[in-house]
Structure formats: structure tokens, C-alpha cells
C-alpha positions as CSV (number, residue, x, y, z in Angstrom):
1,X,48.9,104.7,135.3
2,X,49.6,103.4,139.0
3,X,52.8,104.8,140.4
4,X,52.4,108.2,138.5
5,X,52.2,111.1,140.8
6,X,48.7,112.9,140.4
7,X,47.3,110.5,137.5
8,X,45.2,108.7,140.7
9,X,41.5,109.4,140.7
10,X,39.4,107.2,143.0
11,X,36.2,107.6,144.9
12,X,38.0,106.1,148.0
13,X,40.8,108.3,147.5
14,X,38.9,111.4,147.7
15,X,37.0,110.6,150.8
16,X,39.8,109.7,152.8
17,X,41.6,113.0,151.5
18,X,38.4,114.8,152.5
19,X,38.2,113.5,156.1
20,X,41.6,114.3,156.5
21,X,41.3,118.0,155.4
22,X,38.1,118.0,157.7
23,X,39.9,116.5,160.5
24,X,42.9,119.3,160.0
25,X,40.5,122.0,159.7
26,X,38.8,121.1,162.7
27,X,41.9,120.6,165.0
28,X,43.2,123.9,163.6
29,X,40.0,125.8,164.6
30,X,40.5,124.0,168.2
31,X,44.1,124.1,168.8
32,X,45.6,126.6,165.9
33,X,43.6,129.8,165.6
34,X,42.8,130.6,169.6
35,X,45.8,131.5,171.8
36,X,48.5,134.1,171.8
37,X,52.0,133.3,172.2
38,X,54.2,135.9,174.1
39,X,57.3,134.1,172.8
40,X,57.3,135.0,169.1
41,X,53.6,135.4,168.2
42,X,53.2,138.8,165.7
43,X,57.2,138.8,164.9
44,X,57.0,138.8,161.1
45,X,54.2,141.2,161.4
46,X,56.3,143.8,163.3
47,X,59.0,143.4,160.9
48,X,56.6,143.9,158.2
49,X,55.2,147.1,159.8
50,X,58.7,148.5,159.7
51,X,58.9,148.2,155.9
52,X,55.5,149.8,155.4
53,X,57.2,152.5,157.6
54,X,59.7,153.1,155.0
55,X,62.6,151.0,156.6
56,X,64.7,148.5,154.2
57,X,65.3,145.0,155.5
58,X,69.1,144.2,156.8
59,X,69.9,147.8,156.3
60,X,68.0,149.4,158.8
61,X,66.8,146.6,160.9
62,X,68.3,143.3,162.0
63,X,66.5,140.1,160.6
64,X,68.5,137.0,160.2
65,X,66.4,135.1,157.7
66,X,65.9,135.4,154.0
67,X,63.2,138.2,152.8
68,X,60.6,136.0,151.2
69,X,58.4,135.2,154.5
70,X,57.9,139.0,155.0
71,X,55.6,139.2,151.8
72,X,52.6,137.8,153.0
73,X,52.5,139.6,156.6
74,X,52.8,143.0,154.5
75,X,50.0,142.2,152.2
76,X,48.0,141.2,155.5
77,X,49.0,144.3,157.2
78,X,47.8,146.4,154.3
79,X,44.2,144.4,154.0
80,X,43.2,143.3,157.3
81,X,44.9,145.6,159.7
82,X,42.3,145.2,162.7
83,X,42.3,141.2,162.2
84,X,45.8,140.8,160.8
85,X,46.6,138.1,163.8
86,X,43.1,136.1,162.8
87,X,43.6,136.4,159.0
88,X,47.3,135.2,159.7
89,X,46.0,132.4,161.5
90,X,43.5,131.3,158.5
91,X,46.4,131.8,156.1
92,X,48.5,129.1,158.1
93,X,45.4,126.7,158.5
94,X,45.2,127.1,154.4
95,X,48.9,126.8,153.9
96,X,49.1,123.3,155.8
97,X,45.8,122.0,154.0
98,X,47.5,122.7,150.8
99,X,50.7,120.6,152.0
100,X,48.6,117.6,153.2
101,X,46.9,117.7,149.6
102,X,50.3,117.3,148.2
103,X,51.7,114.7,150.7
104,X,48.6,112.7,150.2
105,X,48.9,112.9,146.3
106,X,52.4,111.6,146.3
107,X,50.9,108.7,148.9
108,X,48.4,107.8,146.5
109,X,50.8,107.7,143.7
110,X,53.5,105.6,145.6
111,X,50.5,103.0,146.3
112,X,50.4,103.5,149.9
113,X,47.5,106.0,150.4
114,X,44.9,103.8,151.5
115,X,42.8,103.6,154.8
116,X,45.9,103.4,157.0
117,X,47.8,106.2,155.2
118,X,44.8,108.5,155.1
119,X,45.0,107.9,158.8
120,X,48.7,108.8,158.7
121,X,48.2,111.8,157.2
122,X,45.4,112.8,159.8
123,X,47.8,111.9,162.4
124,X,50.3,114.4,160.7
125,X,47.8,117.1,160.8
126,X,46.9,117.0,164.7
127,X,50.9,116.8,165.5
128,X,51.0,119.8,163.2
129,X,48.4,121.6,164.9
130,X,49.2,121.0,168.3
131,X,52.9,121.5,168.0
132,X,55.3,124.2,168.7
133,X,55.4,127.3,166.6
134,X,52.4,129.8,166.7
135,X,50.1,129.4,164.1
136,X,51.1,132.4,162.2
137,X,53.1,133.1,159.2
138,X,56.6,131.5,159.8
139,X,60.0,131.4,157.9
140,X,60.1,127.5,158.7
141,X,57.0,126.8,157.6
142,X,56.9,128.4,154.6
143,X,60.4,126.8,153.8
144,X,58.5,123.2,154.3
145,X,55.7,124.0,152.2
146,X,58.0,125.5,149.3
147,X,59.5,121.8,149.9
148,X,56.6,120.1,149.6
149,X,55.7,121.6,146.4
150,X,59.5,121.0,145.0
151,X,58.9,117.3,146.0
152,X,55.7,116.9,144.3
153,X,56.7,118.9,141.1
154,X,60.0,117.1,140.6
155,X,58.3,114.1,141.0
156,X,55.6,115.1,138.2
157,X,58.1,116.1,136.1
158,X,60.1,112.8,136.2
159,X,56.9,110.7,135.4
160,X,55.3,112.8,132.9
161,X,58.7,114.1,131.1
162,X,57.6,117.7,131.2
163,X,60.2,120.4,131.4
164,X,57.8,122.9,132.9
165,X,57.3,120.9,135.7
166,X,61.1,121.4,136.4
167,X,60.6,125.1,136.3
168,X,58.2,124.8,138.9
169,X,60.2,122.9,141.1
170,X,63.1,125.3,140.7
171,X,60.8,127.8,141.6
172,X,59.6,126.3,144.7
173,X,63.2,125.2,145.9
174,X,64.4,128.9,145.5
175,X,61.3,130.0,147.7
176,X,62.0,127.2,150.4
177,X,65.7,128.5,150.5
178,X,64.8,132.0,150.3
179,X,62.3,131.2,153.6
180,X,65.1,129.5,155.9
181,X,68.6,129.2,155.0
182,X,68.6,125.4,155.9
183,X,66.5,124.7,152.9
184,X,69.3,125.1,150.6
185,X,69.9,121.6,151.1
186,X,66.2,120.9,149.4
187,X,67.3,123.1,146.5
188,X,70.7,121.4,145.9
189,X,68.9,118.1,146.3
190,X,66.5,118.9,143.5
191,X,69.6,120.0,141.2
192,X,70.7,116.5,142.2
193,X,67.6,114.9,141.0
194,X,67.7,116.6,137.7
195,X,71.2,114.9,137.1
196,X,69.9,111.3,137.7
197,X,69.3,109.0,134.8
198,X,65.4,109.6,135.1
199,X,66.1,113.5,135.1
200,X,68.0,113.2,132.1
201,X,64.9,111.7,130.3
202,X,62.9,114.9,131.4
203,X,62.4,116.9,128.0
204,X,64.3,116.5,124.3
205,X,67.7,117.1,125.8
206,X,69.6,115.6,128.6
207,X,70.0,118.9,130.3
208,X,66.4,120.1,129.5
209,X,65.4,119.5,133.4
210,X,68.4,120.9,134.7
211,X,67.9,124.2,132.7
212,X,64.5,124.4,133.7
213,X,64.9,123.8,137.3
214,X,67.7,126.3,137.4
215,X,65.5,129.0,135.3
216,X,62.9,128.3,137.5
217,X,65.2,129.0,140.6
218,X,66.5,132.2,139.1
219,X,63.0,133.7,138.0
220,X,62.4,133.9,141.9
221,X,66.0,135.0,143.0
222,X,66.7,137.6,140.7
223,X,63.6,139.9,141.5
224,X,64.7,139.9,145.2
225,X,68.3,140.4,144.5
226,X,67.5,143.5,142.5
227,X,65.1,145.0,145.1
228,X,67.9,144.6,147.6
229,X,70.7,146.1,145.6
230,X,68.6,148.8,144.5
231,X,68.1,149.8,148.2
232,X,71.7,149.2,149.3
233,X,71.0,146.3,151.2
234,X,72.1,143.4,149.3
235,X,75.7,143.7,151.3
236,X,73.9,143.7,154.7
237,X,71.4,141.1,153.5
238,X,74.5,138.9,152.9
239,X,76.1,139.4,156.2
240,X,73.0,138.8,158.1
241,X,72.0,135.5,156.1
242,X,75.1,134.0,155.7
243,X,77.6,135.1,158.3
244,X,75.9,135.6,161.4
245,X,73.6,132.5,161.8
246,X,77.3,130.9,161.9
247,X,78.4,132.8,164.6
248,X,75.1,132.1,166.4
249,X,74.9,128.7,165.9
250,X,78.5,128.3,166.9
251,X,78.1,130.2,170.0
252,X,74.8,129.9,171.1
253,X,73.5,126.5,170.6
254,X,76.9,124.7,171.0
255,X,76.0,122.2,168.5
256,X,78.5,119.2,167.6
257,X,78.9,117.2,164.5
258,X,76.3,114.8,165.3
259,X,73.9,117.5,166.0
260,X,74.4,119.2,162.9
261,X,74.1,116.0,161.2
262,X,70.3,115.5,162.2
263,X,69.4,118.7,163.2
264,X,69.1,118.4,167.0
265,X,70.4,116.9,169.8
266,X,70.1,113.3,170.7
267,X,67.2,111.9,172.4
268,X,67.2,111.0,176.0
269,X,67.9,107.4,177.0
270,X,64.0,106.7,178.0
271,X,63.0,108.6,174.7
272,X,65.5,106.3,172.7
273,X,64.0,103.1,174.5
274,X,60.6,104.2,173.3
275,X,61.8,104.9,170.1
276,X,63.1,101.5,169.5
277,X,60.0,100.1,170.8
278,X,57.9,101.7,168.0
279,X,60.6,100.6,165.6
280,X,59.8,96.8,166.8
281,X,56.0,97.4,166.7
282,X,56.6,98.9,163.2
283,X,58.6,96.1,161.9
284,X,56.3,93.3,163.0
285,X,59.1,91.3,164.1
286,X,57.6,90.3,167.3
287,X,55.1,87.6,168.0
288,X,51.6,89.0,168.6
289,X,51.4,88.1,172.3
290,X,55.0,90.2,173.3
291,X,53.9,93.0,170.7
292,X,50.9,93.6,172.9
293,X,52.9,93.3,176.2
294,X,55.3,95.9,174.7
295,X,52.6,98.4,173.6
296,X,51.0,98.2,177.0
297,X,54.1,98.7,178.8
298,X,54.7,102.0,176.2
299,X,51.6,103.0,177.4
300,X,51.8,102.8,181.2
301,X,55.4,104.6,180.6
302,X,53.7,107.3,178.9
303,X,51.2,107.6,181.4
304,X,53.9,107.5,184.2
305,X,55.8,110.5,182.4
306,X,53.0,112.5,182.0
307,X,51.6,112.2,185.6
308,X,54.9,113.0,187.1
309,X,56.0,115.7,184.7
310,X,55.4,119.4,185.2
311,X,55.8,120.3,181.6
312,X,53.5,118.4,178.8
313,X,55.4,120.1,176.2
314,X,58.7,118.9,177.1
315,X,57.8,115.3,177.4
316,X,56.2,115.8,173.8
317,X,59.5,117.1,172.7
318,X,62.1,114.8,174.6
319,X,60.2,111.5,174.8
320,X,57.9,111.2,171.9
321,X,58.8,113.4,169.2
322,X,62.6,113.8,169.2
323,X,62.7,109.6,169.1
324,X,60.2,109.8,166.2
325,X,62.2,112.2,164.2
326,X,65.5,110.4,164.9
327,X,63.9,107.2,163.3
328,X,62.0,108.9,160.6
329,X,65.3,110.2,159.4
330,X,67.5,107.3,160.1
331,X,64.8,104.8,158.6
332,X,64.6,107.2,155.3
333,X,68.2,106.8,154.8
334,X,68.3,103.2,155.3
335,X,65.1,102.5,152.5
336,X,67.2,104.6,150.4
337,X,70.5,102.5,150.8
338,X,68.3,99.2,150.4
339,X,66.8,100.9,147.1
340,X,70.7,101.7,146.2
341,X,71.6,98.1,146.9
342,X,68.6,96.7,145.0
343,X,67.1,95.3,148.0
344,X,63.9,97.6,147.6
345,X,63.2,99.0,144.3
346,X,61.2,102.0,144.1
347,X,60.4,104.1,141.3
348,X,62.7,106.7,140.4
349,X,60.3,109.4,141.1
350,X,59.8,107.9,144.3
351,X,63.3,107.5,145.2
352,X,63.8,111.4,144.6
353,X,61.0,112.3,146.5
354,X,62.3,110.3,149.5
355,X,65.5,112.2,149.0
356,X,64.2,115.4,148.9
357,X,61.8,114.7,151.9
358,X,64.6,113.8,153.8
359,X,66.2,117.2,153.3
360,X,63.1,118.7,153.9
361,X,62.9,117.1,157.3
362,X,66.7,118.2,158.3
363,X,66.1,121.8,157.3
364,X,62.9,122.4,159.0
365,X,64.7,121.9,162.5
366,X,68.3,123.3,161.3
367,X,69.1,125.7,164.0
368,X,67.0,124.5,166.8
369,X,67.6,122.7,169.9
370,X,64.7,120.3,169.9
371,X,62.2,119.1,167.5
372,X,58.9,121.5,167.2
373,X,56.3,119.6,165.9
374,X,54.5,122.3,163.9
375,X,57.5,121.6,161.5
376,X,57.8,117.9,162.5
377,X,54.6,116.8,161.2
378,X,54.6,117.6,157.7
379,X,58.0,116.8,156.3
380,X,58.2,113.8,158.4
381,X,55.3,112.1,156.7
382,X,56.9,111.1,153.5
383,X,60.0,109.4,154.7
384,X,57.9,107.9,157.9
385,X,55.4,106.2,155.8
386,X,57.4,105.4,152.8
387,X,60.0,104.5,154.9
388,X,58.3,102.2,157.0
389,X,55.8,100.9,154.5
390,X,59.3,99.9,152.5
391,X,60.8,98.2,155.3
392,X,57.7,96.5,156.7
393,X,55.3,95.3,153.5
394,X,57.5,95.8,150.3
395,X,56.9,92.3,148.3
396,X,58.7,92.2,145.1
397,X,56.1,91.6,142.1
398,X,57.2,89.4,139.2
399,X,54.6,91.2,136.9
400,X,56.2,94.6,137.8
401,X,60.1,94.9,137.2
402,X,59.8,98.1,139.1
403,X,57.3,97.4,142.2
404,X,55.7,100.5,143.9
405,X,55.1,99.9,147.6
406,X,52.5,97.6,149.2
407,X,52.0,98.5,152.9
408,X,49.8,95.4,153.5
409,X,52.4,93.2,154.2
410,X,53.1,91.9,158.1
411,X,53.5,94.8,160.4
412,X,51.5,97.2,158.8
413,X,49.3,98.1,161.8
414,X,52.0,98.9,163.6
415,X,53.1,102.9,162.5
416,X,49.0,103.5,162.2
417,X,48.7,102.3,165.8
418,X,51.8,104.0,167.2
419,X,51.2,107.0,165.4
420,X,47.5,107.3,166.7
421,X,48.8,106.8,170.1
422,X,51.0,109.9,169.7
423,X,48.1,111.7,168.4
424,X,45.7,111.1,171.1
425,X,48.6,111.8,173.5
426,X,49.2,115.2,171.9
427,X,45.7,116.4,171.7
428,X,45.0,115.2,175.8
429,X,48.0,117.4,176.5
430,X,46.6,120.5,174.9
431,X,43.1,120.2,175.8
432,X,43.6,122.0,179.4
433,X,45.1,125.1,177.6
434,X,42.2,125.0,175.2
435,X,39.6,125.1,177.8
436,X,40.9,128.4,179.0
437,X,40.6,130.2,176.1
438,X,37.6,131.9,177.0
439,X,38.4,135.6,176.7
440,X,38.7,137.8,173.6
441,X,41.1,140.5,172.8
442,X,39.9,144.2,172.6
443,X,43.2,145.4,170.9
444,X,43.3,146.3,167.3
445,X,45.3,143.8,165.4
446,X,44.1,141.2,167.7
447,X,40.3,141.3,167.2
448,X,38.5,138.1,166.8
449,X,41.4,135.9,168.7
450,X,40.9,134.7,172.0
451,X,43.3,133.4,175.0
452,X,43.1,132.9,178.6
453,X,41.3,135.9,180.8
454,X,44.8,136.7,182.5
455,X,46.8,137.3,179.3
456,X,44.0,138.8,177.3
457,X,44.2,141.5,180.3
458,X,47.6,141.6,180.4
459,X,48.4,142.2,176.5
460,X,45.4,144.7,176.4
461,X,46.1,146.8,179.4
462,X,49.6,147.2,178.6
463,X,49.1,148.3,174.7
464,X,46.5,150.9,176.1
465,X,48.9,152.0,178.8
466,X,51.4,152.4,176.2
467,X,49.2,154.5,174.0
468,X,48.2,156.7,176.7
469,X,51.2,157.6,178.2
470,X,53.4,158.0,174.4
471,X,52.6,159.7,171.9
472,X,53.0,158.7,168.2
473,X,56.7,158.1,167.0
474,X,57.4,157.9,170.5
475,X,59.7,154.9,171.0
476,X,59.4,152.2,173.5
477,X,61.4,149.0,174.0
478,X,60.2,145.2,174.6
479,X,62.2,142.5,176.0
480,X,63.1,139.5,175.4
481,X,59.8,138.4,174.2
482,X,56.2,139.8,172.5
483,X,57.8,140.8,169.4
484,X,54.6,141.8,168.1
485,X,54.3,144.3,170.4
486,X,55.4,147.0,168.4
487,X,52.6,146.8,165.8
488,X,50.1,146.4,168.2
489,X,51.0,149.6,170.1
490,X,51.6,151.2,167.3
491,X,55.1,152.5,168.6
492,X,58.6,152.5,167.1
493,X,61.5,150.6,168.3
494,X,64.5,152.7,168.8
495,X,67.0,149.7,168.0
496,X,67.3,147.2,165.1
497,X,66.7,144.3,167.0
498,X,62.7,143.8,167.5
499,X,63.4,140.2,169.4
500,X,65.8,139.7,171.8
501,X,66.1,136.0,171.1
502,X,70.0,135.1,171.5
503,X,70.0,132.7,168.8
504,X,68.7,135.4,166.3
505,X,71.2,137.8,167.6
506,X,74.9,138.7,166.4
507,X,77.3,140.3,169.0
508,X,77.6,143.2,166.6
509,X,74.0,143.5,166.8
510,X,73.4,143.6,170.5
511,X,76.5,146.2,170.4
512,X,74.3,148.3,168.0
513,X,71.3,147.9,170.2
514,X,72.9,149.3,173.2
515,X,74.4,152.3,171.0
516,X,70.6,152.9,170.0
517,X,69.0,153.1,173.2
518,X,71.9,155.4,174.7
519,X,71.1,157.9,171.5
520,X,67.5,157.5,171.8
521,X,66.4,156.2,175.3
522,X,62.8,154.8,175.0
523,X,60.0,156.1,177.1
524,X,58.7,152.6,178.3
525,X,60.3,149.5,178.8
526,X,58.1,146.3,178.6
527,X,59.5,143.1,180.2
528,X,57.9,139.6,179.8
529,X,60.4,137.9,182.2
530,X,60.0,139.0,185.5
531,X,63.5,137.8,186.3
532,X,65.6,138.7,183.5
533,X,67.4,141.4,185.1
534,X,68.7,138.6,187.7
535,X,69.1,135.6,185.4
536,X,68.9,136.9,181.9
537,X,70.7,135.2,179.1
538,X,74.4,135.9,178.7
539,X,74.3,137.0,175.4
540,X,72.1,139.8,176.4
541,X,73.8,141.4,179.3
542,X,75.2,144.6,177.6
543,X,71.4,145.2,177.1
544,X,70.3,144.5,180.4
545,X,73.1,146.1,182.1
546,X,72.3,149.5,180.5
547,X,68.4,149.2,181.0
548,X,69.2,148.0,184.5
549,X,71.2,151.3,185.5
550,X,68.6,153.6,183.8
551,X,65.2,152.0,184.3
552,X,63.2,150.8,187.3
553,X,59.9,148.8,187.6
554,X,56.9,151.1,187.7
555,X,54.0,148.8,187.0
556,X,53.4,144.6,186.9
557,X,50.3,143.7,185.3
558,X,50.1,139.7,185.2
559,X,52.7,138.7,182.6
560,X,53.8,141.9,181.8
561,X,56.3,144.6,183.7
562,X,56.5,148.3,182.5
563,X,59.6,149.9,183.4
564,X,60.3,153.6,183.4
565,X,63.4,155.9,183.3
566,X,64.7,156.3,186.9
567,X,64.3,159.9,186.8
568,X,60.8,160.1,186.0
569,X,60.1,157.5,188.3
570,X,61.6,159.6,191.2
571,X,59.7,162.7,189.9
572,X,56.4,161.2,190.0
């Protein structure tokens, strides 16, 4: 049964997976659950609150992503309104644990899940937990999660010849595509997998896997299409999800062809140097003394960069994660090419899993300038581990016409040591922030969540101020970040946009926002950037110009500024 997905049962494997899960939960408790991100935390909860108030997505308010990620926030707002942010963090922690189980099961089936693979899975968890996105329900993380299920289900369908598993793979692939547009690539790669020679052996007829896969996707898509159509929002949804992102990506992010191919900007020269060093270490092509010297040089270089840099996050992204991402992407492509040329024979399901994982890796950073490590970690595990193990340690076996990967060859320690070093650096960079999470929020919705004393005081005080100075139903406006403020304060937004992130807004939505503000002026304006009216993004100038003419700073509380209408401020 070796090499067949999910057919491996071993105490050693169970202990390794248990250790990885325990480490994931420990790091989630340290770095994931505490803290409150002003930039994007609570965005989907605010959107869900609008739906609970009777508004229809796309038709009544702006939302540039597919609708599936709104389901969980809707349920959480209904079940645990006072502790909704904390429970949302617990949900994401369990979501990550589930993805870790799926990825690890695939590694076991591929024959690479020994002690070093357990460490690689652990490193993936560390990178995910200490990285970019807030630990809250998020469309990209949902897409990665559903993509992992797609990979596992389709691989199992090929190995076990069961169309029902292909049906599940199609349903999961539709879930990924309905979470974020870029994951359509995963769904299409799954279709291609059902058309391969191995895919046509699934079920009693050559088209059984394809029909089952498409049927699973239709079972997920059609109910959502029916709901949107019955509420008159289908045309608006297509405009927001299909057309608007093309405008935003082209005009705001300024991607070129290469960036569109890999999903991000090329790494810097120094980052590329580190990436090349990692490749050389992983290949094991150097003598031991030279490898040791190169490793010491890399460590010294990292220490210098961290010592002189003002932003640990920037260092992680530009000098560590981006080169690693590019290497994982190109390494996986190279392994697939080697397999196609007969130089590295993979089991058919493993080759399909690798292709799907590469699509997931691309989709996870689609429309982002740099890699965000929360979505970087999980999709990168499969192509990185399988790719590096295939390059460094694959040895043909005479008794096995289609040998599974054997990571025990020369250079097998390189990936483990390199990724372990990245994990330690990542954790070290986050520890100073974690030490400052010593205060607990008093605002309902944030109960149970801690952050820095200054941030807790600022958010709690401004929420109380807004509730004290406005009546229920009286609008306020928040810019450019802190989109969760609306549901925390319980006050409506007079416009269609809840988050003034330039890459989330078309020009038409910005014009609509100005018209909405003129028609229904907010009583208070909450600003999270002290200099936005002087140095704000050019794309937001119509909104900033309107507010700058009519509102004046009345109160500053830490990171938050409160603006009142000029007439009201003059009268007081």
C-alpha cells in the first residue's frame, strides 16, 4: 500500500503528525490569537454585519471577492457576537490544523514523511502563524484550505479509483474558486487531472472522473448563483468579481508579465543571492566544509540585515520569503518537467498533486505585491518538500517501475536546516511584539482578545466615544483602514465601501462613495493614518478632497483621529 494516499498507518507517522499539530497550536496561541490588526482585521465581519442588517452583497455594498468566505463570519456573528473575533481566531487555528493534516497525509503517501518531513511541516506551521494576514476568516486562507482538500481528494480518487472522491475534489475546487478569483487556476488544473491517463481510469468509464468532478463543482456553484439571481445581485456580482479586479490589478499594482506569471515582484538582488545559497545547500552539491562556510556566511548576512533594518516584516518578505517562494515555484516546475522527460518518475497521483499545489501556490499570492507568509506556508509545503526531495534524493529502484520519492539521498539535510533557520528567524522577529500584548479589550466583539496597551486604549476609547455621541443608525465613516470598526461600534457606513484599500476599489466605486457621503454626511469620521489628507493614495483623492473640505480634526487618541464636521466643530 506504500505510495497510496491516506493508506499509511504507523505509530511513527502518528507521533510526528501529533508533534507538528501540537507545535502549530502552541505557536497559534503565542502569535496568532493575540493582537489586533488595524489594517484589515474584522473586514469580513463588517461585511457579514451588513448582510445581517438586510443588505445584499454586490448590489447594496462593494465587495470585490467571491461570496463563499462570508458564510463563516455570518454564522459567528449570530452565535458568539461578544467574542466573535476570538472565536474567529480559533476557527482559523483549526482550519490551519486541518490543512496540516492533509498536507502531511500526502507527504506520508509520497514516502517523504519521515522525521525531516515532520520538521518541514512544523516549519510551515511556524511560518504561517507568524506571518502577514490577521488570524481571522479570510478569502485567501479559505482558498488555500479548499485547494488542499482538492489536492488530497483528487489524489485519493486516482489511487483508489473512486468517482465519489472526484466529486468531493470538484466541490472543494469550486469552494476555492468561490473564495478568491485566482483559485480558478486550481479548479482548472483539477479538470486537467481528470483527463490524464490516470484520471480516465477512475470509475467504470473514461469520463467518470470528469463528470463526477464537474458535478461536485456544480453542487457548490449553482446554489450560490440561485441566491444571487433571486436577489437581483448576479449582474453586479459578475461586475465586481470579474471586471473590477482587472482594472485594479492593471492600474494600481502595475504588474508586468513576469509578475503575473509568478504572482509577485521579483526578489531583490540580495534576496536572490540568499535564495541561490539555499538551492546550493539543498542540492548537496558542495563539499561539507564549503557548505558550512556558506551557511555561516548566510547567517552573518541575516544578522546584519536584521540589525540594520527598521522593519522586520520587510526583511522577512523581501529577503527571506520572496526568494523561497520563487525557488519553490521554479523547483516544482522543474520537477514536473523532469517527470515529463522520464528523468524523475513520480506516481501519477503525486504528479497531479504537485501540479495542483503549484497552482495553489500561485493563486495564494494572486494580486499581492509581496508574499504574505500566512498563505505562503501551507501551499508551499507540497511543491517545496516534494520538489527538493525529488531533486536531492530520488534514486531509481529496479524493483519498482514507478519509484516513490526517497529523501535519504545526499543533501537531504539541507532543506531541513534551511527551513528550520527561517522558522527561528521568523519567531525571533515576532517575540518583541508578542511581549507587548498585555492588555485586554473591553469592547464587545473583541472580548477575550489582547493587544498592546496603547492599541487597546485607543480602540476601546474611540468606540465608546462614537457610541456616546451618535445614535443607533446614525452613520460614521472610517478610513483608510480599521474596517472592523463598523460592526464593533454598531454604526452604519453611509457608503458602499467598508475598506478604503486602493487595490480593492474600482474608480466607479470611489465616485459612488463621494456621492453617498454628500447625500448622507457622516456624523463622525475615524482616521487611522495621521497624514492621509496630505500624503494619501492618489486613487482615493476624490474621497479625501471631499472630507478635507468638510471635516476638521477634533480628537486624537493614540493611533486614531476623530474628525467632526467643520460647522459642528466651530459651534462647539
